[in-house]
N, C-alpha and C positions, 0 to 999 in steps of 0.2 A: 089901258091895255096891260095885261099881265105879261110877265117876261118868262124866260126859260131857265133862269139862273138860280142864285142863292137867295135865301131870306135876307131882308134888309139888315145890314150891319153898318153903323156909322154912315147913314145915307147922306148924300149931298144932292142938292138941287142945282142942276147945271143947264145952261143954255148952249146947245151945240152950234158952234160957229160955222164949221164947214166939214166936209169929208176929206180926210187926209189921203196921201198917196198910197197908204196901205189899206184903205177902205174903212178905217175907223172914223167915227165922229170925233171932232176935235173941239174941246172946250177950254176956256181959260178961267181959272179960279185962284184968287189970292196970289197972283203972280206966277202960278204954275200952269203948264200946258198938260191937259189930261186927255186920254184917249178912251173912248167908249165904243166898243164894237156894236154893230147893227143899229146905229143911230144916223140921223140925217140932219142937214143944216136947218136951223130954225126950230128944232124940237126942244122942248123943255122936259128934262128927264130927271129921275132919281137914280143915282148910281152909288155903288159901294166899292170898297177897296178890294184889290186882288191879292190873295195870299202869295207870299214869296217875295222875290227881289224885283218887283215891277211897280215901284211907288207911283209911276205916272199913269198906270192903267187902272181902269174901273170896270166893274160888272154893271150891266144895265139891270136895274131893278124894276122900274116902271116908267111909262111914258105919260107925262101929264098933258102935253100938247104935241100932237103928231103932225108931221109934215104932210101937206096935201099930195106929195110925191110918193108917199109910203104905200106899198102894196103888201099883200100877204105872201110870205115865203111859200114856195111850193114843196119844200122838202121838210119832213118832220124832224130831221136831225139838224136843221140850220140853227146856228147859234151855239151848238154843242160841238159838232164835227168841225174840224179846222180846214176842211176842203174848200168851202165857199165863204167869201167875206161879204158878198152882196147878193141877196135874193129879194131884198125888201125895198128896192128902188125901181121906179118906173124906167122902162127901157131908154127913152129919150134922154132924160137927165143923166142916167148912168153912162151912156155912150159919150155924152158931152164931157162928163168928168174924166173918163178914161183918155179921151183925146187931149184934154187939157193937161193931163200929167205930162204928156210928151211936149206940148207947146211950152208949158212953164219951165220944164227942165232944160229944154234947148235954149230958151230965152235967157235963163239964168246963167247958162254956159256961154252966152254971147253970140248965139247963132241967130241970124235973121234969114229964115228960110220958110217957104210955104210948106205947111203940114197938111197932107191930104185928109179927107174924111176917114173916120174909123171904119174899117171893113170888118163886118161880122163874119168870122170864119169858124164858128162853133160847129156848123154842119149837123151831122147826126149825133155828135157828142164825142167825148174823149175816148180814145181807143186803147189807151194804156193807163194802168194804175198800179200802185204799190199798196197792198194791204198788209197790215201788221197783225201779228198774233202774239199775245202775251198772256201769261198766267198771273192772276192777282195774288195777293197775300193769302187768300183763302183757297188758292189753287183752282180758281174759276177761270176758264179759258175765255178770252175775248179776241175776236177777229173783226177788224174794221179799219177805220181811219183814225189818225191821231186827233185828239181833242184840240180845240183852239187854244194856243199858247200853253200847251201841257203835253206831258209824255203819256198821259192816260189814253186808253183806247176806247173809242165809241163803237160798240158792236153794231154792225150794219149787215143787212141781208139784201139791200137794194139801194141803188143810187140813181136818181133821175137825170143826172147830167152826163151819163155814159152812153157810148155807142151801143146799139142793141147787140152787137157782136160780143160784148162783155157780160151778157145776161147770166151766163152760168158761172161767172168768176167767183161769186160769193159762196155758193154751195161748194164749189171745188176747193176754195180756200179753207173753209171750215173742215172739210174732210181731210185735207193735207195736214192741217194743224193738229187734228185729232190723231192722225197716224204717227205724228212726231211728238206725241204727248209726253214721252219720257225725256225729251230733249229740254234741258233747263233754259237754254238760251232763247231770247226773243227771236222771232222769225219775221223776215220781210219776204213777201210773196209778190213778185212782179208778174203782172198779166198783160199780154198784148193780144188784141183781137186781130187775127189775120184772115185771109181768104180761105185758109185751110182749117181754121178753128183756133182755139186758144193756145197761145204759147206761154208757158209758165216757167219761171226761174225761181227756185227757192234759195234764199240767202240767210245766213246766220245760224244754220243748224249745226255746223261742225260735222265731224265724221258721223255717218249713219250705218246702222247694222244691215246685214243681208235681209233680215226680216222686214225692216223698214223699207228697203228698196222694193221688196215684193209687194208690200202694202201700197206704196206709192204708185207702182206700175198698175196695180188693180184700179186705183183711183183714176189714173190717166185714161184707162179703158172705159171705166164707168161714165166719166164725164166727157168722153170723146175729145180729150186734149190732143191737139196736133203734136205737141212736144212738151215733155217735162224734164227740166234739168235742175241740178243743184250746183250753184256757183258756176254755171256754164258747163258742168259735166253731165253728159246725157244719162238719164234714167230710162226714158222710153220715148221713142218717136213713132207715131203712127203714120204721119205724113209730114213732109217738110213745111214749115210755116212760111207761106209766100204772100207777098203783097205786090200789086201792080204799081209801077212808077212810070207814068207815061206809057210808051210802047213796050217797056221792059218789065220783067217780073223778077223780084228780088227774093231770095231765100234768106230770111233774117238769121244772123248769128244770135246765139243765146244772149239775152239781156241787152241787146243792142239799143242804141238811142233811136228814137223815132219822134217826129212831131206829134203833139198831143192829139190832134184831130186830122182826119183826111182832108177836110176842107181847108184847114190851116196849111198843110203841106202844099196843097194845090194852089192856094192863094199866094203863098210865099214864092213858089216856083214861077207862077205867072208874072209876078212883079219883078223877079230876078231876070227872067227872059226878056221882058220889056226893057229893063234897065241896061242890058248889054248892047242894045241897039243893033248895029250892023257888024259887030265884032265877028271875026272868023276863027280866032284861036283864043280860048278862054281857060284860065286857071280857076279851079274850084277848090278853095282852101278850107280845111276842116270839113271835108266832103261827106264823112260818114258812109252810109250804105248807098249814097248817090241820089237823094231826092231831087237835087238840082242838076248834078252832072248828067244823069241819064235822060232828063228832059232836055237839057241843053244840047246833048248829043244828037237830038233829032234835027238840029240845024247847024251846029258848029263842032269843030274839033275841041276836045276837052282834055286837060290834064288835071286829074283829081288827086288831091293830096290829103293824107290823114296819118295819124300815128297808129291807128287801130288796125292790125293786120286782118282780123276776121271780117271787119267791115269792108276793107279793100278787096278781099277775096270774093265776098258776095257781090260787090259792085262789078268787079271784073267779069264774073260769070254772067251777070245780067246784061253787061254791055254788048254781048254778042247777039242781042236780039236783032231781027231784020229791020233795016231802015235807019240804023244809028251810025253816025260818023265815029271815027276812032276815039276811044277813051283810053288814056294812059293813066294807070293808077300808080302812085308813088307813095311809099311809106316814109314818113318824115315827121319828127316832132317839131311843129312850127312854133312852139313856145321856146324851145331851146335852140332851134336851128331854123329861124325864119328864112324865107326866100330873100335873097339880096337883089339889089337893082339889076345887076348883070344877068341874073337868072330870070328876071321878070320882063326883060326887054322884048322878048318875042311874043308877048301876049297883047292882044287888043283890049282885053278886059280881064279884070280879076274879081271874083266873087269870094267873099269870106263870111262864114257863119260860125264864129267861135262859141265855146261854152260861156256861161254867165260871167266868168272873169275877164272876158274880152280878149283882145289880141294886140296888146300894147307893143310887143316886140315886132310883130309882123307889120303893124300899122306904121311903125317908125321906118322900116325898110321900104314899105310902099310909098311913103311920103318922099323918099329920096329917088324914086323910080320915075320912068317916063310913061308908065302905063296910062293910056288915054282915059279909061273909064274904070271906076271901082264901084262895085255894088256891095254895100255892107248890110248884113242881116244880123239882127241882135234880139235877144230876149231880156236884156238888162239895159234900161235907159241910162243908168249912171256910167257903166263902162263903155256904152255906145258913145256917149257925149265925149268921154275922154279920148277914145280912139279917133273919132271924127275931128276933134281939135288937132290931133297930131297930123292928120291928113291935110286939113285946111291950112295949118301953119306951114306945111310943105308945098303949098301951091295949088291944092285942089279946091274946087268950088262946089259947095253942097247945093245941088240943084233941086232935090226933092226928098221928102220923107213921107212914107206911108205907114200909118199905124194899123196893126192887124190884131183883132181880138179873137184868138182861138181859145183863150182861157176865160170864157164868159163866166160871170159871177165872181171874178177874182180881180185883184189889182194888176195882174201881170199883163203886159202888152208886148207884142212882137213888132219889130220895125224893119223896114227895107228902105235904105237910102241910096241915092245915086250921086256920085261925085265925079266931076270931070276936070281935066286939065285945060 
C-alpha cells in the first residue's frame, strides 16, 4: 500500500506494537519509542525520519503487512491535514481504544470505578471550525487547516466531518482572505453554524481600512453570513446568530465557546441532568452561554457562574424563556476566586465544566464543602484525573464515569463523572 508522504529517506522497518493515546502507532526500535501516524497494532511498516526537532516521530512510507482492522480513509486530505488522527480504523476497535484511554488513565491514577460504554456524539458533524489563511514565500494564498505536526496550511474546500450548516464556510473563508490580501499577518477565521446562518469572527488581521470593511460587508451579504466580526467587533450583522438550548434560544456572543457538535452538547447535558438526581438548587460553574444551565432550569433553580460577561449576558437574556425556573448569572473568575465552602452550602449539587487546564483551585474548595453531589465535565483526561483525586481525597466517592465521543476520528474524549458524599 502506498502512502501519502515523502519519498523514503533512511527507511526503517518497524512492527507497530499498539496505538497510543494520541492516535499514532507506537513501535519500539533499538531501545527507542517511535511514533508513526496512521498505523495500527500488528502492522509491519517502513517509516522515515521527520525533519525538525522530533527525533521520536516517523513518517509512514509504506505498509508491508496491514492490519485486518484497517479501512480506507474517507477524506482525501487524511494523513496531511492535522484535523483527524484516525480514519483508517474500523469503528468497533476504534471505539474500544478510545474508551480504553479513559479506563487506563483512571486506573493509573488509582481510581477503581465503573466506566460506561463510549457514547458516540458526533451527530451531524462539527458545527464550529477555525480555518487558517497564510501566504507562502511565493505569495500564494492558502486557506484551510494546519498540516499534521506542522505550521503549514493544507488548502481545503470541503471537509466531510462537518455539520451541513458549515457547507459555505470554505468559500466564504477564501473570499475573506482575498479581501484582506494586503494584510501581511496570518489570519484565523472562526466559523460557527447557527440556526440563523454562519457566524464568523476574523482574528489576526490587525487594523483594517474602510475599503476592507466595505469589501467584507459585501462578502457577508453574498454568502448570507448571519454575522461577521473582527476580533469581536461588528462588521455586519444580517440577523442575530441564534441556537436553541433546550426550551431557550441563545444569541451567541462573537467568538464564544460552543461544544463541537450539537449531539455532543445534548449528550453532555443529558448526563449532567441525570447526575444531579433530585437536587433542587444547582450551581453551574464555568457555565459559558448556558448549555447546561438553561436545560437544568427546566427543572431546578440554577446559579450560573463564569468570568465572561458577554456569555453571561446572552445566558441571562435566554433564561427568560417560558417554563424555566430562575437562573441567577454571576460574573466571577473561578480560577482566581473559587467559591468557598460557606458559599457552596446552599447548593444540592454543583456542576463544573472548566477549560482544558481543569479547575484545581475550585476542586480544592469543593473537596472541603458539604455539597452532596458534584458532576464533573471535562475534555482533558489528565486534568480531570487530577481534579477528581482532589475531590476523592476530600471525602467524595466517584460513582460513575461516562466517556463521550463528539470528536470522532480524533483522540479527544469528553467525560461526565458523578461524585457523591
